[in-house]
N, C-alpha and C positions, 0 to 999 in steps of 0.2 A: 378063118385062117386068119384072119384079118385079127379075132381077139386075142388067136394065137399069138400073131407078130405080138399086140399091144402087150399080154405077157411075159417074153420075151423078151421087148425092150424095159416092161418094171421090173423084170430077173436082174434086171442087166446093169437098169441106174440104184441098184436095191446093193448091188454087190459090190458097184462103185464105195459108193457110199459106206459099208464096211471097211471096206480095201484101207476107203484112207481114211476108218477109226484107228483098224491096226495099228495104218502106220503112222496116226498117232503115236499111239501107248507104249509105238514101237522103241519110237523117238526118246521120249520120256525116261520109259526104263530104263533106255543104254544111259542115257541122262542116269537115273538114278546112283546104276553098276555104276557109272565111272566117278560117282561122288563115296557109297561104299569103300569102293577104292583107294582115292585118297584117304577116308578116314582110320583103315584099315595100314595102311604106311603110316599113317599118324604116330598111331597106336601101336605100331611093332618099332617104332627111333623108341618105347619106353624100356622092350626087351634087348634093345641089340647093344647094350653094355654089355650088359648080360652075357647074351650070347658069342659077341665075337672078343670076349674076353678084357675090352678096350671097359674101363671108367665108367663107373649108373654113369647118366643125368642127373645136370644139378638141380639144386633146388628150381635154380630160379628157369634153364633148359626146360624141363619139366610145367611149370608156369607159362609158356613161351607158347606149350605146345598146350596145352588146358583151356588159351585164353585162342586162341588162334580156333582149335577146336567150339567154343563157342559162339567167337564168330561170325568162321565163314563158314558151317555147316552144325546150326544150330539145329535144325530139326533132328538129324543124324545123330544131335549132345540126347536131345528129350526122351526122342526112339531109343535110341541104344543104355540110356540108360548108362549116360559110360562119367555122371555124373561120382557115380561110385568107386569106377575107375581108380579115383585121391587117392582113398587108405590106401591101397595098395601096394600103391605105385610111392608115394608121398611117404605113409609113413615107414620105414625105411633109414629114406632121408632127411629125416625130419632127428627118429634114433639118433643114427651117427655122430649127426648135428651135433647133438646135445647132449653127447657121453657122454666129452670132455666137460661138458661146462658146467659150471661151479658157483650156481647165483649169490651164493655165499659170498664171494670173494669180492 
């Protein structure tokens, strides 16, 4: 029964360590989820103008959002390939702005 008691104590210690490790992992995952939600909120701002009937974002506002994504959420920016998003967001804005531009004048 002494061996059995020692085995049970060892099991309790092992389970305690596993529980601590899982708690740390859970906290990291919750933090990661919070960061992804912040990234999604920033990305949703690109489309907010079209959905709500308000004017689309300006080029300066887009630049601020991309700068914030690159500085505050660099890992997510690289992992999710958010740099590719710039083409679809900025191209229509540039096209609209350059439509009336006549470089020969």
